[in-house]
C-alpha positions in Angstrom: 0.1 0.0 0.0 1.4 3.5 -1.1 1.2 5.6 2.0 2.9 8.7 0.5 -0.8 10.3 0.0 -1.8 10.4 3.6 1.4 12.1 4.7 -0.2 15.4 3.5 -3.9 14.5 4.9 -5.6 13.2 8.0 -8.6 10.9 7.7 -11.5 11.0 10.1 -9.3 13.2 12.4 -6.7 10.4 12.8 -2.9 10.8 12.1 -1.6 8.5 9.2 0.3 6.4 12.1 -3.1 5.8 14.2 -5.0 4.8 11.1 -2.3 2.3 10.1 -2.3 1.0 13.8 -6.1 0.6 13.5 -5.4 -1.6 10.2 -2.9 -3.6 12.1 -5.5 -4.0 15.2 -8.1 -5.9 13.0 -9.9 -3.3 10.9 -11.2 -4.5 7.8 -9.4 -3.7 4.5 -12.6 -2.7 3.2 -12.8 0.3 5.6 -9.7 1.9 3.7 -10.0 5.3 2.4 -10.3 5.3 -1.2 -7.3 7.5 -1.6 -5.3 4.4 -0.8 -6.2 2.3 -3.8 -3.6 2.4 -6.6 -4.7 5.0 -9.3 -6.6 6.9 -7.3 -4.8 9.2 -4.6 -6.0 12.4 -2.5 -7.5 14.5 -5.7 -9.2 11.6 -7.3 -10.4 10.4 -3.8 -11.9 13.8 -3.2 -13.9 13.7 -6.3 -15.1 10.5 -5.8 -16.2 11.2 -2.4 -17.8 14.3 -3.4 -19.3 13.1 -6.7 -20.7 9.5 -6.0 -20.1 9.1 -2.2 -17.3 6.7 -2.7 -15.2 7.0 0.4 -13.9 3.5 1.2 -12.7 0.4 -0.6 -16.2 -0.9 0.4 -17.9 1.7 -1.2 -16.2 1.0 -4.5 -16.9 -2.6 -4.3 -20.7 -1.9 -3.8 -20.4 0.8 -6.7 -22.2 -1.8 -9.1 -22.3 -1.9 -12.9 -25.7 -1.1 -14.7 -24.9 -3.1 -17.8 -22.1 -4.7 -19.6 -20.4 -4.3 -22.9 -18.0 -6.6 -24.9 -15.2 -4.9 -25.6 -13.5 -7.6 -27.7 -16.3 -6.4 -30.4 -15.4 -3.5 -32.9 -18.0 -1.6 -35.0 -17.4 -0.1 -38.4 -18.5 3.4 -38.6 -20.5 2.8 -41.5 -22.6 0.1 -39.5 -23.8 2.9 -37.0 -27.4 3.9 -37.6 -30.6 5.0 -35.6 -31.0 1.8 -33.5 -27.3 2.0 -32.2 -27.1 3.1 -28.6 -23.5 2.2 -27.9 -20.6 1.8 -30.1 -16.8 0.6 -30.0 -14.7 1.6 -32.7 -11.1 1.9 -33.7 -9.7 4.4 -36.0 -7.2 7.3 -36.9 -7.9 10.7 -35.2 -7.7 14.1 -37.4 -9.0 17.6 -37.5 -9.0 17.9 -33.8 -10.0 21.7 -33.5 -11.8 24.0 -30.8 -15.3 25.6 -32.4 -17.6 28.2 -31.2 -17.2 30.7 -28.2 -18.0 31.4 -24.8 -20.7 28.6 -23.4 -20.9 27.2 -26.8 -17.2 26.4 -27.1 -16.2 22.7 -27.8 -13.7 20.5 -29.1 -14.4 18.6 -32.3 -12.2 15.8 -33.9 -12.9 13.2 -36.5 -12.1 9.4 -36.3 -11.9 7.4 -39.4 -11.9 3.8 -40.6 -11.9 2.3 -43.9 -15.9 2.5 -43.9 -16.5 5.8 -42.9 -16.1 8.9 -40.4 -17.5 10.0 -37.1 -17.4 13.1 -35.0 -16.1 13.3 -31.4 -17.3 16.1 -29.2 -16.1 17.5 -26.0 -18.3 20.2 -24.5 -16.3 20.4 -21.3 -12.8 20.1 -20.5 -11.9 21.0 -24.1 -8.4 22.6 -23.6 -7.2 19.3 -21.4 -8.6 16.9 -24.1 -6.9 19.1 -27.0 -3.5 18.6 -25.2 -3.6 14.9 -24.5 -5.1 14.0 -28.3 -2.4 13.1 -30.9 -3.5 13.7 -34.6 -2.9 10.8 -37.0 -2.6 8.2 -34.3 -4.8 5.0 -33.8 -7.4 4.8 -31.1 -10.0 2.9 -29.9 -13.1 4.9 -28.6 -16.3 3.8 -26.9 -19.3 5.6 -25.9 -23.1 6.7 -26.4 -24.1 7.6 -30.0 -26.0 10.5 -30.8 -26.8 13.1 -33.4 -25.3 16.6 -33.6 -25.9 19.0 -36.5 -27.6 16.2 -38.5 -24.7 13.7 -38.0 -23.6 10.7 -35.7 -21.4 11.6 -33.2 -20.2 10.5 -29.4 -19.8 13.3 -27.0 -17.3 12.7 -24.2 -16.1 9.3 -25.4 -13.7 6.9 -23.6 -10.7 7.1 -25.9 -7.3 5.7 -25.5 -4.6 4.9 -27.8 -4.9 1.6 -29.4 -2.4 -1.2 -28.6 -2.6 -4.9 -28.4 -3.7 -4.9 -24.5 -6.1 -2.1 -25.1 -9.3 -4.1 -25.2 -10.4 -5.9 -22.1 -11.2 -9.4 -22.9 -14.9 -10.6 -22.4 -17.4 -8.2 -20.7 -16.6 -4.8 -19.4 -18.6 -3.7 -17.0 -20.4 -0.2 -17.7 -20.5 2.1 -14.5 -22.6 5.1 -13.6 -20.5 8.2 -13.2 -20.7 11.7 -13.6 -19.6 14.5 -16.0 -17.3 16.1 -13.4 -15.7 12.6 -13.0 -15.3 12.0 -17.1 -13.5 15.3 -17.2 -10.8 14.8 -14.9 -10.4 11.2 -16.5 -12.4 9.0 -14.5 -14.1 7.3 -17.1 -16.0 4.1 -17.2 -13.0 2.4 -18.1 -11.4 4.1 -15.2 -13.8 2.4 -12.7 -13.4 -1.1 -14.3 -9.6 -0.7 -13.8 -9.9 0.6 -10.2 -12.4 -2.1 -9.5 -10.1 -4.9 -10.8 -6.9 -3.3 -8.6 -9.4 -3.6 -5.6 -9.8 -7.2 -6.3 -6.1 -7.8 -6.3 -6.1 -6.6 -2.8 -9.8 -8.1 -1.6 -9.7 -11.6 -0.7 -12.9 -14.0 0.2 -12.0 -13.7 3.9 -12.6 -9.8 3.4 -16.2 -10.4 2.4 -17.5 -12.7 4.9 -20.7 -14.6 4.2 -23.6 -13.1 6.1 -26.4 -16.0 5.5 -26.3 -19.4 7.3 -25.7 -22.2 5.1 -29.2 -23.4 5.5 -30.6 -20.3 4.1 -28.2 -20.3 1.0 -29.2 -23.5 0.1 -32.9 -23.1 0.7 -32.9 -19.9 -1.9 -30.2 -21.2 -3.9 -27.8 -18.3 -3.4 -24.3 -18.1 -4.2 -21.9 -16.8 -1.6 -21.4 -13.3 -0.9 -17.9 -12.8 -2.3 -18.6 -14.8 -5.4 -21.7 -12.4 -6.0 -19.6 -9.2 -5.7 -16.8 -10.3 -7.9 -19.1 -11.8 -10.3 -21.3 -8.7 -10.4 -18.4 -6.6 -11.5 -16.6 -9.3 -13.8 -19.0 -12.0 -14.7 -17.7 -14.7 -16.9 -20.9 -15.3 -18.6 -24.7 -14.7 -18.6 -25.3 -17.4 -16.3 -22.8 -16.0 -13.8 -24.1 -12.4 -14.0 -27.5 -13.5 -13.4 -26.8 -15.9 -10.2 -24.7 -12.6 -8.8 -27.5 -10.1 -9.4 -29.9 -12.5 -7.8 -27.9 -13.1 -4.6 -27.2 -9.1 -4.2 -30.9 -8.2 -5.1 -32.2 -11.1 -2.5 -29.8 -9.6 0.2 -31.2 -6.1 -0.2 -34.5 -6.8 -0.2 -34.3 -9.5 2.6 -32.7 -6.9 5.0 -35.3 -4.3 4.1 -38.1 -6.7 5.1 -36.2 -8.0 8.1 -36.1 -4.4 9.2 -39.7 -4.0 8.7 -40.6 -7.0 10.3 -38.8 -6.1 13.4 -40.5 -2.9 13.4 -43.7 -4.7 12.9 -42.9 -6.8 15.9 -42.0 -3.9 18.4 -45.5 -2.2 17.0 -47.1 -5.4 18.1 -45.4 -5.5 21.6 -46.0 -1.7 22.1 -48.3 -0.9 24.6 -51.2 1.5 23.5 -54.3 3.1 25.1 -57.3 0.9 25.1 -60.2 2.3 23.9 -62.9 0.3 25.4 -66.1 1.9 24.6 -68.5 3.2 22.1 -70.0 6.2 23.7 -72.3 9.2 23.1 -70.1 11.4 20.6 -69.8 8.4 18.3 -73.2 7.4 18.5 -74.8 10.7 18.4 -72.9 11.4 15.3 -73.8 8.2 13.5 -77.6 8.4 14.5 -78.0 12.3 14.1 -75.2 14.1 12.1 -73.8 11.8 9.3 -74.5 13.5 6.1 -74.9 10.1 4.2 -75.2 6.5 4.9 -71.7 4.7 5.1 -70.5 2.2 2.6 -69.7 -0.9 3.4 -66.1 -0.4 3.0 -66.1 2.6 5.2 -68.1 0.3 7.9 -65.4 -2.7 7.7 -62.4 -0.1 8.3 -64.2 1.4 11.3 -64.5 -2.0 12.5 -60.8 -2.7 12.1 -59.9 0.5 13.7 -62.3 0.0 17.0 -60.6 -3.6 17.1 -57.0 -2.3 17.1 -57.7 0.7 19.4 -59.3 -2.1 21.7 -56.7 -4.4 22.1 -54.5 -2.7 24.4 -51.6 -2.3 21.8 -50.9 0.6 19.9 -52.5 1.0 16.6 -50.3 1.6 13.4 -52.9 1.6 10.5 -52.4 3.0 6.9 -55.5 3.7 5.5 -55.8 4.3 1.7 -58.3 4.7 -0.5 -59.1 6.5 -4.0 -60.4 10.1 -4.3 -63.7 10.4 -3.0 -64.0 7.3 -0.9 -64.6 9.0 2.3 -61.5 8.9 4.4 -62.3 12.4 6.2 -65.5 10.4 7.9 -63.6 7.3 9.0 -61.0 9.8 10.5 -63.6 12.0 12.2 -65.5 9.0 13.7 -62.3 7.4 15.0 -61.3 10.9 16.6 -64.9 10.5 18.1 -64.1 7.1 19.3 -60.9 8.6 21.3 -62.9 11.3 22.7 -65.3 8.8 24.0 -63.0 7.4 25.8 -61.5 10.5 27.8 -58.7 11.3 25.2 -57.8 14.0 22.7 -57.1 13.6 19.1 -55.2 15.5 16.3 -55.2 15.5 12.3 -51.9 16.5 10.7 -51.9 17.7 7.0 -48.6 18.4 5.1 -50.0 22.1 3.9 -51.6 24.8 5.6 -54.5 24.9 2.8 -55.5 21.3 3.4 -55.2 21.9 7.0 -57.7 24.6 6.7 -59.9 22.5 4.6 -59.8 19.9 7.3 -60.8 22.4 9.8 -63.4 23.8 8.1 -65.0 20.0 7.0 -64.6 18.9 10.5 -66.2 22.1 12.2 -69.0 21.7 9.8 -69.6 18.0 10.5 -69.2 18.4 14.5 -70.5 22.0 14.6 -73.7 21.0 16.5 -72.2 18.5 18.9 -70.4 20.6 21.3 -66.9 19.6 20.6 -63.8 21.8 20.8 -62.2 22.0 17.5 -59.2 24.4 16.7 -56.7 25.1 14.0 -53.0 25.3 14.7 -50.6 26.1 11.8 -47.6 28.3 11.3 -49.5 31.3 10.7 -51.3 31.1 14.1 -49.5 33.6 16.3 -49.5 35.5 19.5 -52.6 35.4 22.0 -54.5 32.9 19.6 -51.5 30.6 19.5 -50.7 30.7 23.3 -54.4 29.9 23.9 -54.5 26.7 21.8 -51.2 25.5 23.5 -53.0 26.0 27.0 -55.9 24.3 25.7 -54.0 21.3 24.4 -52.1 21.3 27.6 -55.0 21.4 30.2 -57.1 18.9 27.9 -60.1 21.3 27.1 -59.2 21.3 23.4 -60.5 18.0 22.3 -59.3 17.9 18.7 -56.4 19.7 17.0 -56.2 20.0 13.3 -52.8 21.5 11.9 -49.8 21.0 9.8 -46.2 20.4 11.0 -46.8 22.9 13.8 -48.4 20.1 15.7 -45.0 18.2 16.2 -42.8 21.3 17.6 -41.6 20.9 20.9 -43.8 23.6 22.5 -47.0 21.6 21.7 -47.9 19.5 24.6 -51.2 17.4 24.9 -52.6 16.3 27.9 -53.6 12.9 26.7 -53.3 12.5 23.1 -55.1 9.3 22.3 -55.3 9.2 18.4 -52.9 10.9 15.9 -54.2 10.9 12.3 -51.8 11.8 9.4 -53.0 12.8 6.3 -51.1 12.5 2.8 -48.7 10.6 4.6 -46.3 10.2 2.1 -45.4 14.1 2.1 -43.9 13.4 5.6 -40.7 12.0 6.4 -40.1 9.1 9.0 -38.7 11.4 11.6 -41.5 14.0 11.4 -44.1 11.2 11.7 -42.2 9.6 14.5 -42.0 12.9 16.6 -46.0 12.5 17.2 -44.9 9.3 19.4 -43.4 11.7 21.9 -46.5 13.4 22.8 -47.5 11.0 25.3 -45.7 8.4 27.7 -47.9 5.7 25.9 -47.6 6.4 22.1 -51.0 7.5 20.8 -52.9 5.3 18.1 -52.1 6.3 14.6 -53.9 6.2 11.4 -52.0 7.5 8.5 -54.2 8.1 5.3 -53.3 8.5 1.5 -55.3 9.3 -1.4 -52.8 8.1 -3.5 -52.9 4.1 -3.3 -50.0 2.5 -2.8 -49.1 -0.4 -5.1 -48.6 -3.7 -3.1 -44.9 -4.0 -3.6 -44.1 -0.4 -2.6 -46.5 -1.1 0.5 -44.5 -3.9 1.4 -41.3 -2.0 1.2 -42.3 1.1 2.8 -45.1 0.4 5.0 -44.8 -3.3 5.6 -44.9 -2.8 9.4 -48.3 -1.3 9.3 -51.7 -2.7 9.0 -53.4 -1.8 6.0 -57.2 -0.8 5.5 -58.5 -0.1 2.0 -61.6 1.9 1.0 -62.2 0.2 -2.3 -66.0 1.4 -2.6 -67.3 4.9 -3.7 -70.3 6.1 -2.1 -73.9 5.3 -3.9 -75.0 7.3 -6.6 -71.4 8.5 -7.9 -71.2 8.3 -11.7 -67.8 7.6 -13.0 -66.1 10.6 -14.4 -65.8 10.9 -18.1 -62.1 11.7 -19.0 -60.9 13.0 -22.5 -57.9 14.1 -24.0 -58.1 17.1 -26.3 -55.1 19.1 -28.0 -54.7 22.8 -28.1 -56.0 23.4 -31.5 -59.6 22.1 -29.9 -59.4 25.0 -27.1 -62.4 26.5 -28.7 -64.7 23.7 -28.4 -63.7 23.0 -24.9 -64.4 26.4 -23.9 -67.8 26.2 -25.4 -68.6 22.8 -23.8 -67.2 24.6 -20.3 -70.0 27.4 -20.9 -72.7 25.0 -21.5 -72.0 23.1 -18.1 -71.9 26.7 -16.5 -75.1 28.0 -18.1 -77.2 24.6 -16.8 -76.3 25.6 -13.3 -72.7 23.6 -12.8 -69.2 25.1 -11.9 -66.0 24.3 -13.3 -62.3 24.0 -12.5 -59.5 25.2 -14.8 -56.4 24.4 -13.5 -52.7 25.5 -14.5 -49.5 23.8 -13.5 -47.0 25.5 -11.0 -43.9 23.8 -10.9 -41.6 25.3 -8.2 -38.3 25.4 -10.7 -40.1 27.7 -13.1 -42.4 29.4 -10.4 -42.1 33.0 -12.4 -43.0 31.6 -15.9 -45.7 29.5 -14.4 -47.3 32.5 -12.6 -47.1 34.4 -15.8 -48.8 31.7 -17.5 -51.3 31.5 -14.9 -52.1 35.1 -15.1 -52.4 34.9 -18.8 -54.7 32.2 -18.7 -56.7 34.1 -16.3 -57.0 36.9 -18.8 -58.2 34.5 -21.6 -60.8 32.8 -19.2 -62.3 36.1 -18.7 -62.6 36.7 -22.7 -64.4 33.1 -22.9 -66.3 34.0 -19.4 -67.7 37.3 -19.9 -67.7 38.8 -16.4 -71.0 40.5 -17.0 -72.7 37.3 -17.1 -70.0 34.5 -15.3 -68.6 35.0 -11.8 -64.8 33.9 -11.7 -62.7 33.5 -8.8 -58.7 32.6 -8.8 -56.8 30.8 -6.4 -52.9 30.3 -6.2 -49.9 29.8 -3.8 -48.8 33.5 -4.2 -52.0 34.9 -2.6 -52.3 35.9 0.9 -54.0 33.2 3.0 -57.0 35.4 4.0 -57.5 36.2 -0.1 -57.2 32.6 -1.3 -59.6 31.2 1.5 -62.2 34.1 0.5 -61.8 33.0 -3.2 -61.9 29.2 -2.3 -64.9 29.7 -0.1 -66.6 31.8 -3.2 -66.5 28.6 -5.1 -67.1 26.3 -2.4 -70.6 28.3 -1.5 -71.3 28.6 -5.5 -70.9 32.2 -5.5 -68.4 31.6 -8.3 -68.9 29.8 -11.5 -65.3 29.2 -12.6 -62.4 28.4 -10.2 -59.0 29.1 -12.2 -56.1 27.6 -9.9 -52.7 25.8 -9.5 -52.3 22.7 -7.9 -53.4 24.1 -4.5 -56.6 22.4 -5.1 -55.1 19.2 -5.6 -56.5 17.6 -2.5 -59.2 18.2 -0.1 -61.7 20.4 -1.8 -65.1 19.1 -1.9 -67.7 21.0 -4.2 -70.4 18.6 -5.5 -71.8 21.0 -7.8 -68.5 21.1 -9.7 -69.1 19.0 -12.8 -65.6 19.8 -15.2 -62.4 19.7 -14.2 -60.1 20.9 -17.2 -56.3 20.5 -16.7 -54.1 23.0 -18.6 -50.8 21.6 -20.1 -51.9 18.3 -18.7 -48.5 17.1 -20.3 -46.6 18.5 -17.6 -48.3 16.9 -14.7 -47.4 13.3 -13.2 -50.1 10.5 -13.2 -50.7 10.6 -9.3 -51.5 14.5 -9.6 -53.6 14.3 -12.6 -55.7 11.6 -10.8 -55.9 13.7 -7.5 -57.0 16.9 -9.9 -59.7 14.7 -11.6 -61.0 13.6 -8.1 -62.0 17.1 -7.6 -65.1 16.5 -9.4 -67.8 13.7 -9.5 -68.7 14.2 -6.0 -72.2 14.9 -6.7 -75.2 13.0 -8.7 -74.2 14.6 -11.9 -72.3 13.5 -14.5 -68.9 15.1 -14.4 -66.1 15.3 -17.0 -62.1 15.9 -16.8 -60.6 17.3 -20.0 -57.0 17.1 -20.3 -55.9 19.7 -22.5 -52.2 19.4 -23.9 -50.2 21.4 -26.5 -50.5 19.8 -30.2 -47.1 17.9 -29.8 -46.5 15.9 -26.4 -43.4 13.6 -25.9 -44.2 9.6 -26.0 -44.1 9.4 -21.9 -46.5 12.2 -21.5 -49.1 10.6 -24.3 -48.7 7.4 -22.4 -49.8 9.1 -19.0 -52.6 10.8 -20.8 -53.8 7.6 -22.3 -53.6 5.7 -19.0 -55.6 8.6 -17.5 -58.3 8.4 -20.2 -58.7 4.3 -20.0 -59.1 4.3 -16.2 -60.3 6.0 -13.1 -59.3 3.1 -10.6 -56.6 5.1 -8.6 -54.8 1.6 -7.6 -54.4 0.7 -11.1 -52.9 4.1 -12.0 -50.6 3.8 -9.1 -49.4 0.7 -10.3 -48.7 2.2 -13.7 -46.9 5.3 -11.9 -44.5 2.9 -10.1 -43.7 1.3 -13.5 -43.4 4.4 -15.2 -41.4 6.2 -12.6 -40.0 3.7 -10.3 -40.1 3.6 -6.6 -37.6 6.3 -6.0 -39.4 9.1 -7.6 -43.3 7.7 -7.3 -44.0 10.6 -4.8 -41.6 13.2 -6.1 -39.1 13.2 -3.3 -37.5 10.6 -1.4 -38.8 9.9 2.0 -36.3 10.3 5.2 -35.5 6.7 5.7 -36.8 5.2 2.6 -34.4 2.2 1.4 -31.9 2.9 -1.4 -31.4 -0.1 -3.0 -28.5 -0.3 -5.6 -29.4 -3.5 -7.8 -33.1 -4.3 -6.5 -36.1 -2.9 -8.3 -39.4 -3.6 -6.4 -41.5 -3.4 -9.7 -39.2 -5.7 -11.6 -38.2 -7.8 -8.5 -41.6 -8.3 -7.2 -41.3 -12.2 -6.9 -37.9 -11.9 -5.2 -39.5 -9.2 -2.6 -42.3 -11.7 -1.8 -39.8 -14.4 -1.1 -37.7 -12.2 1.0 -40.7 -11.2 3.1 -41.5 -14.6 3.9 -38.0 -15.5 4.9 -37.6 -12.5 6.9 -40.8 -13.2 8.9 -39.9 -17.0 9.0 -36.4 -15.7 10.6 -38.0 -13.2 13.1 -40.6 -15.9 14.6 -37.5 -18.5 15.0 -35.0 -15.7 16.4 -36.8 -12.5 17.1 -33.7 -10.7 18.8 -31.3 -12.6 16.1 -29.3 -14.0 19.0 -28.4 -17.4 17.4 -24.9 -17.8 16.6 -25.8 -18.5 12.8 -27.6 -15.2 12.4 -24.6 -12.9 13.8 -23.9 -12.0 10.1 -27.3 -10.8 9.3 -27.6 -9.0 13.1 -24.3 -7.1 11.9 -25.6 -6.0 8.4 -29.1 -4.8 9.9 -27.1 -2.5 12.4 -25.1 -1.3 9.3 -28.2 -0.6 7.4 -30.1 1.2 10.3 -27.1 3.6 10.5 -26.8 4.4 6.7 -30.4 5.1 6.7 -31.0 6.5 9.9 -34.1 4.3 10.2 -36.5 5.2 13.0 -39.8 4.3 14.2 -42.7 4.7 11.2 -45.5 6.1 13.0 
């Protein structure tokens, strides 16, 4: 090991001497800083740490390739066509020159063989590349083929002088990298060389097996060292598949084991015992319920009553499509808490949704003498102090709020039930803070109007009991959804006018995406002016709602529409959830190609809440991308939120299903919970079996699994899911 680099830098606040003492005292070679690997050094090591979070030998070992390329195969330039994704070619380099100026400056070169020519382009690091390239020399080039100025080219290719040893025999792994690393010479080929150098140092004993022999045999898994080496440098297809299967199995198994242990903790956790169904629940059911409960709502309420009466803490996920009646279930669950002498709260991710919940709950319970108050970040001074005092002394029975409810200053006298709406917008840590509001944690009901596909639910919420509201209230008609392009705008607006003329109300929604907020705001205002042309203000009443308005103005405009004092509501996605206007019959979504499936479905759910036929019109530009068109067609073909959620997961993947990753979410390197659903089912079964056999993982054969579990907990900062 070359120790020169560390004479100039400390690692983990230790001197070079103390670091090498720790190595000699038994620290694994895999913990060695990546700088110590031949070919890296301090400068490259810092880049790898910044760009890909590769800090140690172990990090590089787990930087897996995502595909392979046979570097022994060369293409002729003339054989490149529109179907060619990657190409490896050999030829002579000529015409190396810089072109353009300023930000458009680039380095261009030509590579030719006996069949034709292709351009090579560098948009960054041009000066460095120009110095290193030699005209008239023969090179081997590998990279992704694209088109620039009408000609095939390879931008930022891997390029090196041709010699007999240039091509790596067999498969070469293809690794994810970054533009900054490529500019500094750390290309895909560099990763292959660094990983090969690492395997010269790492021996099987350095990568101990974590699974007992019985588990390896039962599920036909190769050993861990073989799998990791095989995924980097497989000898053939079968070798690669066996390696990937083992590593995917390991990732999914650990995730399922963590969830199984959380579930084990939940089932052992003491909870408040709701022993009776009292006056609040019964009076509401008999005298104040605005409509008859569906069979699904009755079933879910029964499940909640059984949980809350068991003496164990309830942790239940309630998922239901838009309009399925989750709010009524939440209200009746809170009344159950009140009947047993406890307080309840409902937490929403945004102030506007919290306000809507407060309005709905206040209306539902208005004649029952129940104390309900709203606590958000905008509640200040005397009003806030009063609410905090009433929560602490128990006189405030139901608190509706945002993140403000989990602040340290908020203390309940006896919180018995916490309801969390649109739960995917809260991180694990935020939700877990509600646990600390009582010595005995409250029962927890988390709700989502975005149905969660089974595989995702098993991965993220497998520790929770799941209830599904899979039945819409009686009398609801299916919303008719159509796609119209901008050329048909006049006909669309005429249809909206006819609906308003017969007494209906309509929504017109514009996108508002944070990265382009100014542009979207201008687009909204321009759209509002256009709406006023189509809907003459002397005859029609128009209201507008968007995020830049003061809360009071926004609420007043919203209430005009809710009360029927406005015919048309021009809005952004602030009305995505929670708004209930049964008389609204049309949802027109402008620039629908800019919305995700989940958001489109949520917006569509704002209509179809009355007995009249409702419509959702997806208005797009005249040209849309293939992916956008696919989303639009899914929306047109089904109104089933569960089917849409599955399609959304398949299209976007688990990491992006909610737009942002949650705190504590598993980050798989190889496993894909959509494509690897069968492995997920298998690992879930294996994890449950293991926990039943050895709950604390104290048996000697499970020591490796226990150590891996601890490491995963440290890496993901995993906490309680509430």
